[in-house]
mmCIF entry with sequence, helices, sheets and N, C-alpha, C, O atoms, coordinates in Angstrom:
data_MODEL
# 
_entry.id   MODEL 
# 
_entity.id                         1 
_entity.type                       polymer 
_entity.pdbx_number_of_molecules   1 
# 
_entity_poly.entity_id                      1 
_entity_poly.type                           'polypeptide(L)' 
_entity_poly.nstd_linkage                   no 
_entity_poly.nstd_monomer                   no 
_entity_poly.pdbx_seq_one_letter_code       MIDQAHYDGPSTDRVKAPPPLGRMGARIQELASTPVAQRSIDLYAALAEVAR 
_entity_poly.pdbx_seq_one_letter_code_can   MIDQAHYDGPSTDRVKAPPPLGRMGARIQELASTPVAQRSIDLYAALAEVAR 
_entity_poly.pdbx_strand_id                 A 
# 
loop_
_entity_poly_seq.entity_id 
_entity_poly_seq.num 
_entity_poly_seq.mon_id 
_entity_poly_seq.hetero 
1 1  MET n 
1 2  ILE n 
1 3  ASP n 
1 4  GLN n 
1 5  ALA n 
1 6  HIS n 
1 7  TYR n 
1 8  ASP n 
1 9  GLY n 
1 10 PRO n 
1 11 SER n 
1 12 THR n 
1 13 ASP n 
1 14 ARG n 
1 15 VAL n 
1 16 LYS n 
1 17 ALA n 
1 18 PRO n 
1 19 PRO n 
1 20 PRO n 
1 21 LEU n 
1 22 GLY n 
1 23 ARG n 
1 24 MET n 
1 25 GLY n 
1 26 ALA n 
1 27 ARG n 
1 28 ILE n 
1 29 GLN n 
1 30 GLU n 
1 31 LEU n 
1 32 ALA n 
1 33 SER n 
1 34 THR n 
1 35 PRO n 
1 36 VAL n 
1 37 ALA n 
1 38 GLN n 
1 39 ARG n 
1 40 SER n 
1 41 ILE n 
1 42 ASP n 
1 43 LEU n 
1 44 TYR n 
1 45 ALA n 
1 46 ALA n 
1 47 LEU n 
1 48 ALA n 
1 49 GLU n 
1 50 VAL n 
1 51 ALA n 
1 52 ARG n 
# 
_struct_asym.id          A 
_struct_asym.entity_id   1 
# 
loop_
_struct_conf.conf_type_id 
_struct_conf.id 
_struct_conf.pdbx_PDB_helix_id 
_struct_conf.beg_label_comp_id 
_struct_conf.beg_label_asym_id 
_struct_conf.beg_label_seq_id 
_struct_conf.pdbx_beg_PDB_ins_code 
_struct_conf.end_label_comp_id 
_struct_conf.end_label_asym_id 
_struct_conf.end_label_seq_id 
_struct_conf.pdbx_end_PDB_ins_code 
_struct_conf.beg_auth_comp_id 
_struct_conf.beg_auth_asym_id 
_struct_conf.beg_auth_seq_id 
_struct_conf.end_auth_comp_id 
_struct_conf.end_auth_asym_id 
_struct_conf.end_auth_seq_id 
_struct_conf.pdbx_PDB_helix_class 
_struct_conf.details 
_struct_conf.pdbx_PDB_helix_length 
HELX_P HELX_P1 AA1 GLN A 4  ? TYR A 7  ? GLN A 4  TYR A 7  5 ? 4  
HELX_P HELX_P2 AA2 GLY A 22 ? SER A 33 ? GLY A 22 SER A 33 1 ? 12 
HELX_P HELX_P3 AA3 ILE A 41 ? ALA A 51 ? ILE A 41 ALA A 51 1 ? 11 
# 
_struct_conf_type.id          HELX_P 
_struct_conf_type.criteria    ? 
_struct_conf_type.reference   ? 
# 
loop_
_atom_site.group_PDB 
_atom_site.id 
_atom_site.type_symbol 
_atom_site.label_atom_id 
_atom_site.label_alt_id 
_atom_site.label_comp_id 
_atom_site.label_asym_id 
_atom_site.label_entity_id 
_atom_site.label_seq_id 
_atom_site.pdbx_PDB_ins_code 
_atom_site.Cartn_x 
_atom_site.Cartn_y 
_atom_site.Cartn_z 
_atom_site.occupancy 
_atom_site.B_iso_or_equiv 
_atom_site.pdbx_formal_charge 
_atom_site.auth_seq_id 
_atom_site.auth_comp_id 
_atom_site.auth_asym_id 
_atom_site.auth_atom_id 
_atom_site.pdbx_PDB_model_num 
ATOM 1   N N  . MET A 1 1  ? -77.000 -256.835 90.428  1.00 0.00 ? 1  MET A N  1 
ATOM 2   C CA . MET A 1 1  ? -76.125 -257.377 91.473  1.00 0.00 ? 1  MET A CA 1 
ATOM 3   C C  . MET A 1 1  ? -77.017 -258.082 92.512  1.00 0.00 ? 1  MET A C  1 
ATOM 4   O O  . MET A 1 1  ? -78.034 -257.513 92.908  1.00 0.00 ? 1  MET A O  1 
ATOM 5   N N  . ILE A 1 2  ? -76.692 -259.230 92.941  1.00 0.00 ? 2  ILE A N  1 
ATOM 6   C CA . ILE A 1 2  ? -77.390 -260.021 93.857  1.00 0.00 ? 2  ILE A CA 1 
ATOM 7   C C  . ILE A 1 2  ? -76.670 -259.981 95.244  1.00 0.00 ? 2  ILE A C  1 
ATOM 8   O O  . ILE A 1 2  ? -75.544 -260.470 95.340  1.00 0.00 ? 2  ILE A O  1 
ATOM 9   N N  . ASP A 1 3  ? -77.224 -259.471 96.208  1.00 0.00 ? 3  ASP A N  1 
ATOM 10  C CA . ASP A 1 3  ? -76.540 -259.467 97.551  1.00 0.00 ? 3  ASP A CA 1 
ATOM 11  C C  . ASP A 1 3  ? -77.271 -260.514 98.354  1.00 0.00 ? 3  ASP A C  1 
ATOM 12  O O  . ASP A 1 3  ? -78.448 -260.336 98.667  1.00 0.00 ? 3  ASP A O  1 
ATOM 13  N N  . GLN A 1 4  ? -76.576 -261.655 98.716  1.00 0.00 ? 4  GLN A N  1 
ATOM 14  C CA . GLN A 1 4  ? -77.190 -262.756 99.362  1.00 0.00 ? 4  GLN A CA 1 
ATOM 15  C C  . GLN A 1 4  ? -77.763 -262.339 100.809 1.00 0.00 ? 4  GLN A C  1 
ATOM 16  O O  . GLN A 1 4  ? -78.712 -262.931 101.325 1.00 0.00 ? 4  GLN A O  1 
ATOM 17  N N  . ALA A 1 5  ? -77.122 -261.309 101.383 1.00 0.00 ? 5  ALA A N  1 
ATOM 18  C CA . ALA A 1 5  ? -77.548 -260.836 102.655 1.00 0.00 ? 5  ALA A CA 1 
ATOM 19  C C  . ALA A 1 5  ? -79.041 -260.301 102.585 1.00 0.00 ? 5  ALA A C  1 
ATOM 20  O O  . ALA A 1 5  ? -79.708 -260.265 103.618 1.00 0.00 ? 5  ALA A O  1 
ATOM 21  N N  . HIS A 1 6  ? -79.516 -259.926 101.487 1.00 0.00 ? 6  HIS A N  1 
ATOM 22  C CA . HIS A 1 6  ? -80.889 -259.489 101.297 1.00 0.00 ? 6  HIS A CA 1 
ATOM 23  C C  . HIS A 1 6  ? -81.860 -260.676 101.353 1.00 0.00 ? 6  HIS A C  1 
ATOM 24  O O  . HIS A 1 6  ? -83.067 -260.454 101.446 1.00 0.00 ? 6  HIS A O  1 
ATOM 25  N N  . TYR A 1 7  ? -81.410 -261.853 101.304 1.00 0.00 ? 7  TYR A N  1 
ATOM 26  C CA . TYR A 1 7  ? -82.199 -263.116 101.245 1.00 0.00 ? 7  TYR A CA 1 
ATOM 27  C C  . TYR A 1 7  ? -82.117 -263.846 102.553 1.00 0.00 ? 7  TYR A C  1 
ATOM 28  O O  . TYR A 1 7  ? -82.796 -264.850 102.770 1.00 0.00 ? 7  TYR A O  1 
ATOM 29  N N  . ASP A 1 8  ? -81.256 -263.319 103.448 1.00 0.00 ? 8  ASP A N  1 
ATOM 30  C CA . ASP A 1 8  ? -81.095 -263.957 104.742 1.00 0.00 ? 8  ASP A CA 1 
ATOM 31  C C  . ASP A 1 8  ? -81.925 -263.263 105.845 1.00 0.00 ? 8  ASP A C  1 
ATOM 32  O O  . ASP A 1 8  ? -82.227 -262.070 105.801 1.00 0.00 ? 8  ASP A O  1 
ATOM 33  N N  . GLY A 1 9  ? -82.270 -264.112 106.841 1.00 0.00 ? 9  GLY A N  1 
ATOM 34  C CA . GLY A 1 9  ? -83.048 -263.562 107.979 1.00 0.00 ? 9  GLY A CA 1 
ATOM 35  C C  . GLY A 1 9  ? -84.518 -263.870 107.828 1.00 0.00 ? 9  GLY A C  1 
ATOM 36  O O  . GLY A 1 9  ? -85.032 -264.118 106.737 1.00 0.00 ? 9  GLY A O  1 
ATOM 37  N N  . PRO A 1 10 ? -85.184 -263.841 108.997 1.00 0.00 ? 10 PRO A N  1 
ATOM 38  C CA . PRO A 1 10 ? -86.601 -264.118 109.051 1.00 0.00 ? 10 PRO A CA 1 
ATOM 39  C C  . PRO A 1 10 ? -87.545 -262.905 108.688 1.00 0.00 ? 10 PRO A C  1 
ATOM 40  O O  . PRO A 1 10 ? -87.087 -261.766 108.593 1.00 0.00 ? 10 PRO A O  1 
ATOM 41  N N  . SER A 1 11 ? -88.718 -263.155 108.512 1.00 0.00 ? 11 SER A N  1 
ATOM 42  C CA . SER A 1 11 ? -89.681 -262.065 108.282 1.00 0.00 ? 11 SER A CA 1 
ATOM 43  C C  . SER A 1 11 ? -90.036 -261.332 109.581 1.00 0.00 ? 11 SER A C  1 
ATOM 44  O O  . SER A 1 11 ? -90.004 -261.905 110.671 1.00 0.00 ? 11 SER A O  1 
ATOM 45  N N  . THR A 1 12 ? -90.369 -260.064 109.429 1.00 0.00 ? 12 THR A N  1 
ATOM 46  C CA . THR A 1 12 ? -90.821 -259.317 110.640 1.00 0.00 ? 12 THR A CA 1 
ATOM 47  C C  . THR A 1 12 ? -92.176 -258.835 110.414 1.00 0.00 ? 12 THR A C  1 
ATOM 48  O O  . THR A 1 12 ? -92.696 -259.057 109.321 1.00 0.00 ? 12 THR A O  1 
ATOM 49  N N  . ASP A 1 13 ? -92.860 -258.151 111.390 1.00 0.00 ? 13 ASP A N  1 
ATOM 50  C CA . ASP A 1 13 ? -94.125 -257.706 111.159 1.00 0.00 ? 13 ASP A CA 1 
ATOM 51  C C  . ASP A 1 13 ? -94.288 -256.689 109.995 1.00 0.00 ? 13 ASP A C  1 
ATOM 52  O O  . ASP A 1 13 ? -95.355 -256.567 109.392 1.00 0.00 ? 13 ASP A O  1 
ATOM 53  N N  . ARG A 1 14 ? -93.227 -256.000 109.724 1.00 0.00 ? 14 ARG A N  1 
ATOM 54  C CA . ARG A 1 14 ? -93.238 -255.000 108.668 1.00 0.00 ? 14 ARG A CA 1 
ATOM 55  C C  . ARG A 1 14 ? -92.629 -255.522 107.272 1.00 0.00 ? 14 ARG A C  1 
ATOM 56  O O  . ARG A 1 14 ? -92.972 -255.002 106.210 1.00 0.00 ? 14 ARG A O  1 
ATOM 57  N N  . VAL A 1 15 ? -91.770 -256.506 107.332 1.00 0.00 ? 15 VAL A N  1 
ATOM 58  C CA . VAL A 1 15 ? -91.079 -256.926 106.141 1.00 0.00 ? 15 VAL A CA 1 
ATOM 59  C C  . VAL A 1 15 ? -91.178 -258.461 105.967 1.00 0.00 ? 15 VAL A C  1 
ATOM 60  O O  . VAL A 1 15 ? -90.840 -259.208 106.886 1.00 0.00 ? 15 VAL A O  1 
ATOM 61  N N  . LYS A 1 16 ? -91.627 -258.912 104.825 1.00 0.00 ? 16 LYS A N  1 
ATOM 62  C CA . LYS A 1 16 ? -91.694 -260.335 104.548 1.00 0.00 ? 16 LYS A CA 1 
ATOM 63  C C  . LYS A 1 16 ? -90.405 -260.719 103.884 1.00 0.00 ? 16 LYS A C  1 
ATOM 64  O O  . LYS A 1 16 ? -89.993 -260.058 102.931 1.00 0.00 ? 16 LYS A O  1 
ATOM 65  N N  . ALA A 1 17 ? -89.725 -261.795 104.361 1.00 0.00 ? 17 ALA A N  1 
ATOM 66  C CA . ALA A 1 17 ? -88.385 -262.204 103.729 1.00 0.00 ? 17 ALA A CA 1 
ATOM 67  C C  . ALA A 1 17 ? -88.733 -262.793 102.384 1.00 0.00 ? 17 ALA A C  1 
ATOM 68  O O  . ALA A 1 17 ? -89.738 -263.482 102.206 1.00 0.00 ? 17 ALA A O  1 
ATOM 69  N N  . PRO A 1 18 ? -87.784 -262.467 101.368 1.00 0.00 ? 18 PRO A N  1 
ATOM 70  C CA . PRO A 1 18 ? -88.040 -262.897 100.039 1.00 0.00 ? 18 PRO A CA 1 
ATOM 71  C C  . PRO A 1 18 ? -87.721 -264.462 100.029 1.00 0.00 ? 18 PRO A C  1 
ATOM 72  O O  . PRO A 1 18 ? -87.024 -264.981 100.901 1.00 0.00 ? 18 PRO A O  1 
ATOM 73  N N  . PRO A 1 19 ? -88.245 -265.114 99.051  1.00 0.00 ? 19 PRO A N  1 
ATOM 74  C CA . PRO A 1 19 ? -87.962 -266.534 98.861  1.00 0.00 ? 19 PRO A CA 1 
ATOM 75  C C  . PRO A 1 19 ? -86.477 -266.760 98.554  1.00 0.00 ? 19 PRO A C  1 
ATOM 76  O O  . PRO A 1 19 ? -85.837 -265.847 98.031  1.00 0.00 ? 19 PRO A O  1 
ATOM 77  N N  . PRO A 1 20 ? -85.889 -267.945 98.856  1.00 0.00 ? 20 PRO A N  1 
ATOM 78  C CA . PRO A 1 20 ? -84.498 -268.220 98.436  1.00 0.00 ? 20 PRO A CA 1 
ATOM 79  C C  . PRO A 1 20 ? -84.391 -268.108 96.953  1.00 0.00 ? 20 PRO A C  1 
ATOM 80  O O  . PRO A 1 20 ? -85.383 -268.226 96.234  1.00 0.00 ? 20 PRO A O  1 
ATOM 81  N N  . LEU A 1 21 ? -83.133 -267.872 96.466  1.00 0.00 ? 21 LEU A N  1 
ATOM 82  C CA . LEU A 1 21 ? -82.830 -267.741 95.097  1.00 0.00 ? 21 LEU A CA 1 
ATOM 83  C C  . LEU A 1 21 ? -83.156 -269.008 94.278  1.00 0.00 ? 21 LEU A C  1 
ATOM 84  O O  . LEU A 1 21 ? -83.577 -268.866 93.129  1.00 0.00 ? 21 LEU A O  1 
ATOM 85  N N  . GLY A 1 22 ? -82.987 -270.235 94.800  1.00 0.00 ? 22 GLY A N  1 
ATOM 86  C CA . GLY A 1 22 ? -83.259 -271.381 94.045  1.00 0.00 ? 22 GLY A CA 1 
ATOM 87  C C  . GLY A 1 22 ? -82.112 -271.730 93.063  1.00 0.00 ? 22 GLY A C  1 
ATOM 88  O O  . GLY A 1 22 ? -81.034 -271.136 93.089  1.00 0.00 ? 22 GLY A O  1 
ATOM 89  N N  . ARG A 1 23 ? -82.378 -272.641 92.271  1.00 0.00 ? 23 ARG A N  1 
ATOM 90  C CA . ARG A 1 23 ? -81.365 -273.234 91.270  1.00 0.00 ? 23 ARG A CA 1 
ATOM 91  C C  . ARG A 1 23 ? -81.006 -272.150 90.216  1.00 0.00 ? 23 ARG A C  1 
ATOM 92  O O  . ARG A 1 23 ? -79.837 -271.976 89.869  1.00 0.00 ? 23 ARG A O  1 
ATOM 93  N N  . MET A 1 24 ? -82.065 -271.407 89.704  1.00 0.00 ? 24 MET A N  1 
ATOM 94  C CA . MET A 1 24 ? -81.759 -270.453 88.695  1.00 0.00 ? 24 MET A CA 1 
ATOM 95  C C  . MET A 1 24 ? -80.939 -269.298 89.238  1.00 0.00 ? 24 MET A C  1 
ATOM 96  O O  . MET A 1 24 ? -80.008 -268.832 88.582  1.00 0.00 ? 24 MET A O  1 
ATOM 97  N N  . GLY A 1 25 ? -81.269 -268.845 90.403  1.00 0.00 ? 25 GLY A N  1 
ATOM 98  C CA . GLY A 1 25 ? -80.532 -267.774 91.073  1.00 0.00 ? 25 GLY A CA 1 
ATOM 99  C C  . GLY A 1 25 ? -79.048 -268.119 91.367  1.00 0.00 ? 25 GLY A C  1 
ATOM 100 O O  . GLY A 1 25 ? -78.114 -267.335 91.199  1.00 0.00 ? 25 GLY A O  1 
ATOM 101 N N  . ALA A 1 26 ? -78.947 -269.388 91.824  1.00 0.00 ? 26 ALA A N  1 
ATOM 102 C CA . ALA A 1 26 ? -77.564 -269.882 92.043  1.00 0.00 ? 26 ALA A CA 1 
ATOM 103 C C  . ALA A 1 26 ? -76.806 -269.965 90.776  1.00 0.00 ? 26 ALA A C  1 
ATOM 104 O O  . ALA A 1 26 ? -75.631 -269.600 90.773  1.00 0.00 ? 26 ALA A O  1 
ATOM 105 N N  . ARG A 1 27 ? -77.366 -270.410 89.702  1.00 0.00 ? 27 ARG A N  1 
ATOM 106 C CA . ARG A 1 27 ? -76.719 -270.490 88.392  1.00 0.00 ? 27 ARG A CA 1 
ATOM 107 C C  . ARG A 1 27 ? -76.375 -269.081 87.885  1.00 0.00 ? 27 ARG A C  1 
ATOM 108 O O  . ARG A 1 27 ? -75.313 -268.924 87.284  1.00 0.00 ? 27 ARG A O  1 
ATOM 109 N N  . ILE A 1 28 ? -77.202 -268.053 88.090  1.00 0.00 ? 28 ILE A N  1 
ATOM 110 C CA . ILE A 1 28 ? -76.914 -266.673 87.741  1.00 0.00 ? 28 ILE A CA 1 
ATOM 111 C C  . ILE A 1 28 ? -75.685 -266.154 88.502  1.00 0.00 ? 28 ILE A C  1 
ATOM 112 O O  . ILE A 1 28 ? -74.784 -265.517 87.957  1.00 0.00 ? 28 ILE A O  1 
ATOM 113 N N  . GLN A 1 29 ? -75.719 -266.462 89.757  1.00 0.00 ? 29 GLN A N  1 
ATOM 114 C CA . GLN A 1 29 ? -74.563 -266.020 90.576  1.00 0.00 ? 29 GLN A CA 1 
ATOM 115 C C  . GLN A 1 29 ? -73.273 -266.725 90.100  1.00 0.00 ? 29 GLN A C  1 
ATOM 116 O O  . GLN A 1 29 ? -72.219 -266.090 90.056  1.00 0.00 ? 29 GLN A O  1 
ATOM 117 N N  . GLU A 1 30 ? -73.339 -268.083 89.727  1.00 0.00 ? 30 GLU A N  1 
ATOM 118 C CA . GLU A 1 30 ? -72.220 -268.661 89.262  1.00 0.00 ? 30 GLU A CA 1 
ATOM 119 C C  . GLU A 1 30 ? -71.684 -268.070 87.977  1.00 0.00 ? 30 GLU A C  1 
ATOM 120 O O  . GLU A 1 30 ? -70.482 -267.834 87.855  1.00 0.00 ? 30 GLU A O  1 
ATOM 121 N N  . LEU A 1 31 ? -72.541 -267.834 87.040  1.00 0.00 ? 31 LEU A N  1 
ATOM 122 C CA . LEU A 1 31 ? -72.157 -267.192 85.792  1.00 0.00 ? 31 LEU A CA 1 
ATOM 123 C C  . LEU A 1 31 ? -71.576 -265.813 86.002  1.00 0.00 ? 31 LEU A C  1 
ATOM 124 O O  . LEU A 1 31 ? -70.612 -265.463 85.320  1.00 0.00 ? 31 LEU A O  1 
ATOM 125 N N  . ALA A 1 32 ? -72.129 -264.979 86.944  1.00 0.00 ? 32 ALA A N  1 
ATOM 126 C CA . ALA A 1 32 ? -71.672 -263.663 87.175  1.00 0.00 ? 32 ALA A CA 1 
ATOM 127 C C  . ALA A 1 32 ? -70.258 -263.682 87.782  1.00 0.00 ? 32 ALA A C  1 
ATOM 128 O O  . ALA A 1 32 ? -69.486 -262.737 87.620  1.00 0.00 ? 32 ALA A O  1 
ATOM 129 N N  . SER A 1 33 ? -69.953 -264.737 88.457  1.00 0.00 ? 33 SER A N  1 
ATOM 130 C CA . SER A 1 33 ? -68.607 -264.814 89.135  1.00 0.00 ? 33 SER A CA 1 
ATOM 131 C C  . SER A 1 33 ? -67.493 -265.353 88.250  1.00 0.00 ? 33 SER A C  1 
ATOM 132 O O  . SER A 1 33 ? -66.324 -265.290 88.628  1.00 0.00 ? 33 SER A O  1 
ATOM 133 N N  . THR A 1 34 ? -67.836 -265.880 87.079  1.00 0.00 ? 34 THR A N  1 
ATOM 134 C CA . THR A 1 34 ? -66.744 -266.368 86.140  1.00 0.00 ? 34 THR A CA 1 
ATOM 135 C C  . THR A 1 34 ? -66.022 -265.147 85.500  1.00 0.00 ? 34 THR A C  1 
ATOM 136 O O  . THR A 1 34 ? -66.628 -264.104 85.252  1.00 0.00 ? 34 THR A O  1 
ATOM 137 N N  . PRO A 1 35 ? -64.816 -265.310 85.269  1.00 0.00 ? 35 PRO A N  1 
ATOM 138 C CA . PRO A 1 35 ? -64.076 -264.240 84.684  1.00 0.00 ? 35 PRO A CA 1 
ATOM 139 C C  . PRO A 1 35 ? -64.422 -264.041 83.181  1.00 0.00 ? 35 PRO A C  1 
ATOM 140 O O  . PRO A 1 35 ? -64.848 -264.969 82.493  1.00 0.00 ? 35 PRO A O  1 
ATOM 141 N N  . VAL A 1 36 ? -64.221 -262.805 82.715  1.00 0.00 ? 36 VAL A N  1 
ATOM 142 C CA . VAL A 1 36 ? -64.511 -262.433 81.365  1.00 0.00 ? 36 VAL A CA 1 
ATOM 143 C C  . VAL A 1 36 ? -63.501 -263.011 80.408  1.00 0.00 ? 36 VAL A C  1 
ATOM 144 O O  . VAL A 1 36 ? -62.303 -262.869 80.649  1.00 0.00 ? 36 VAL A O  1 
ATOM 145 N N  . ALA A 1 37 ? -63.910 -263.649 79.344  1.00 0.00 ? 37 ALA A N  1 
ATOM 146 C CA . ALA A 1 37 ? -63.039 -264.268 78.399  1.00 0.00 ? 37 ALA A CA 1 
ATOM 147 C C  . ALA A 1 37 ? -62.272 -263.141 77.707  1.00 0.00 ? 37 ALA A C  1 
ATOM 148 O O  . ALA A 1 37 ? -62.887 -262.147 77.320  1.00 0.00 ? 37 ALA A O  1 
ATOM 149 N N  . GLN A 1 38 ? -60.886 -263.264 77.529  1.00 0.00 ? 38 GLN A N  1 
ATOM 150 C CA . GLN A 1 38 ? -60.096 -262.308 76.784  1.00 0.00 ? 38 GLN A CA 1 
ATOM 151 C C  . GLN A 1 38 ? -59.777 -262.921 75.439  1.00 0.00 ? 38 GLN A C  1 
ATOM 152 O O  . GLN A 1 38 ? -59.203 -264.001 75.305  1.00 0.00 ? 38 GLN A O  1 
ATOM 153 N N  . ARG A 1 39 ? -60.203 -262.128 74.432  1.00 0.00 ? 39 ARG A N  1 
ATOM 154 C CA . ARG A 1 39 ? -59.983 -262.677 73.024  1.00 0.00 ? 39 ARG A CA 1 
ATOM 155 C C  . ARG A 1 39 ? -59.311 -261.513 72.274  1.00 0.00 ? 39 ARG A C  1 
ATOM 156 O O  . ARG A 1 39 ? -59.417 -260.332 72.605  1.00 0.00 ? 39 ARG A O  1 
ATOM 157 N N  . SER A 1 40 ? -58.626 -261.967 71.254  1.00 0.00 ? 40 SER A N  1 
ATOM 158 C CA . SER A 1 40 ? -57.985 -260.982 70.344  1.00 0.00 ? 40 SER A CA 1 
ATOM 159 C C  . SER A 1 40 ? -59.001 -260.368 69.448  1.00 0.00 ? 40 SER A C  1 
ATOM 160 O O  . SER A 1 40 ? -59.997 -261.019 69.133  1.00 0.00 ? 40 SER A O  1 
ATOM 161 N N  . ILE A 1 41 ? -58.812 -259.152 69.018  1.00 0.00 ? 41 ILE A N  1 
ATOM 162 C CA . ILE A 1 41 ? -59.695 -258.435 68.202  1.00 0.00 ? 41 ILE A CA 1 
ATOM 163 C C  . ILE A 1 41 ? -59.586 -259.080 66.762  1.00 0.00 ? 41 ILE A C  1 
ATOM 164 O O  . ILE A 1 41 ? -60.505 -258.943 65.954  1.00 0.00 ? 41 ILE A O  1 
ATOM 165 N N  . ASP A 1 42 ? -58.576 -259.700 66.500  1.00 0.00 ? 42 ASP A N  1 
ATOM 166 C CA . ASP A 1 42 ? -58.417 -260.400 65.214  1.00 0.00 ? 42 ASP A CA 1 
ATOM 167 C C  . ASP A 1 42 ? -59.470 -261.489 65.085  1.00 0.00 ? 42 ASP A C  1 
ATOM 168 O O  . ASP A 1 42 ? -59.988 -261.696 63.988  1.00 0.00 ? 42 ASP A O  1 
ATOM 169 N N  . LEU A 1 43 ? -59.802 -262.181 66.142  1.00 0.00 ? 43 LEU A N  1 
ATOM 170 C CA . LEU A 1 43 ? -60.853 -263.278 66.168  1.00 0.00 ? 43 LEU A CA 1 
ATOM 171 C C  . LEU A 1 43 ? -62.197 -262.625 65.671  1.00 0.00 ? 43 LEU A C  1 
ATOM 172 O O  . LEU A 1 43 ? -62.914 -263.202 64.854  1.00 0.00 ? 43 LEU A O  1 
ATOM 173 N N  . TYR A 1 44 ? -62.493 -261.433 66.185  1.00 0.00 ? 44 TYR A N  1 
ATOM 174 C CA . TYR A 1 44 ? -63.792 -260.874 65.873  1.00 0.00 ? 44 TYR A CA 1 
ATOM 175 C C  . TYR A 1 44 ? -63.797 -260.322 64.439  1.00 0.00 ? 44 TYR A C  1 
ATOM 176 O O  . TYR A 1 44 ? -64.831 -260.357 63.773  1.00 0.00 ? 44 TYR A O  1 
ATOM 177 N N  . ALA A 1 45 ? -62.655 -259.814 63.958  1.00 0.00 ? 45 ALA A N  1 
ATOM 178 C CA . ALA A 1 45 ? -62.492 -259.462 62.599  1.00 0.00 ? 45 ALA A CA 1 
ATOM 179 C C  . ALA A 1 45 ? -62.648 -260.633 61.647  1.00 0.00 ? 45 ALA A C  1 
ATOM 180 O O  . ALA A 1 45 ? -63.274 -260.485 60.598  1.00 0.00 ? 45 ALA A O  1 
ATOM 181 N N  . ALA A 1 46 ? -62.094 -261.800 61.980  1.00 0.00 ? 46 ALA A N  1 
ATOM 182 C CA . ALA A 1 46 ? -62.212 -263.066 61.167  1.00 0.00 ? 46 ALA A CA 1 
ATOM 183 C C  . ALA A 1 46 ? -63.713 -263.402 61.137  1.00 0.00 ? 46 ALA A C  1 
ATOM 184 O O  . ALA A 1 46 ? -64.254 -263.691 60.070  1.00 0.00 ? 46 ALA A O  1 
ATOM 185 N N  . LEU A 1 47 ? -64.373 -263.368 62.272  1.00 0.00 ? 47 LEU A N  1 
ATOM 186 C CA . LEU A 1 47 ? -65.832 -263.742 62.317  1.00 0.00 ? 47 LEU A CA 1 
ATOM 187 C C  . LEU A 1 47 ? -66.676 -262.786 61.458  1.00 0.00 ? 47 LEU A C  1 
ATOM 188 O O  . LEU A 1 47 ? -67.603 -263.196 60.760  1.00 0.00 ? 47 LEU A O  1 
ATOM 189 N N  . ALA A 1 48 ? -66.326 -261.536 61.536  1.00 0.00 ? 48 ALA A N  1 
ATOM 190 C CA . ALA A 1 48 ? -67.044 -260.528 60.672  1.00 0.00 ? 48 ALA A CA 1 
ATOM 191 C C  . ALA A 1 48 ? -66.835 -260.810 59.190  1.00 0.00 ? 48 ALA A C  1 
ATOM 192 O O  . ALA A 1 48 ? -67.745 -260.616 58.385  1.00 0.00 ? 48 ALA A O  1 
ATOM 193 N N  . GLU A 1 49 ? -65.616 -261.277 58.822  1.00 0.00 ? 49 GLU A N  1 
ATOM 194 C CA . GLU A 1 49 ? -65.339 -261.577 57.356  1.00 0.00 ? 49 GLU A CA 1 
ATOM 195 C C  . GLU A 1 49 ? -66.270 -262.822 56.976  1.00 0.00 ? 49 GLU A C  1 
ATOM 196 O O  . GLU A 1 49 ? -66.853 -262.870 55.892  1.00 0.00 ? 49 GLU A O  1 
ATOM 197 N N  . VAL A 1 50 ? -66.360 -263.740 57.863  1.00 0.00 ? 50 VAL A N  1 
ATOM 198 C CA . VAL A 1 50 ? -67.082 -264.984 57.533  1.00 0.00 ? 50 VAL A CA 1 
ATOM 199 C C  . VAL A 1 50 ? -68.590 -264.661 57.394  1.00 0.00 ? 50 VAL A C  1 
ATOM 200 O O  . VAL A 1 50 ? -69.299 -265.312 56.627  1.00 0.00 ? 50 VAL A O  1 
ATOM 201 N N  . ALA A 1 51 ? -69.027 -263.731 58.085  1.00 0.00 ? 51 ALA A N  1 
ATOM 202 C CA . ALA A 1 51 ? -70.476 -263.346 58.186  1.00 0.00 ? 51 ALA A CA 1 
ATOM 203 C C  . ALA A 1 51 ? -70.951 -262.578 56.924  1.00 0.00 ? 51 ALA A C  1 
ATOM 204 O O  . ALA A 1 51 ? -72.145 -262.452 56.654  1.00 0.00 ? 51 ALA A O  1 
ATOM 205 N N  . ARG A 1 52 ? -69.950 -262.076 56.171  1.00 0.00 ? 52 ARG A N  1 
ATOM 206 C CA . ARG A 1 52 ? -70.302 -261.244 54.932  1.00 0.00 ? 52 ARG A CA 1 
ATOM 207 C C  . ARG A 1 52 ? -70.806 -262.125 53.830  1.00 0.00 ? 52 ARG A C  1 
ATOM 208 O O  . ARG A 1 52 ? -71.139 -261.635 52.751  1.00 0.00 ? 52 ARG A O  1 
# 
């Protein structure tokens, strides 16, 4: 889980602020926020038959 609040704010004498997430981190957040695909179990059964 990525909490953007952990990346906000300046450094202090005790704690150094982490670098920004960047493009890869933004892409990971985007992928994590997409809904899970709902598929029929029949699709997976058909794929298993083809793989044999």
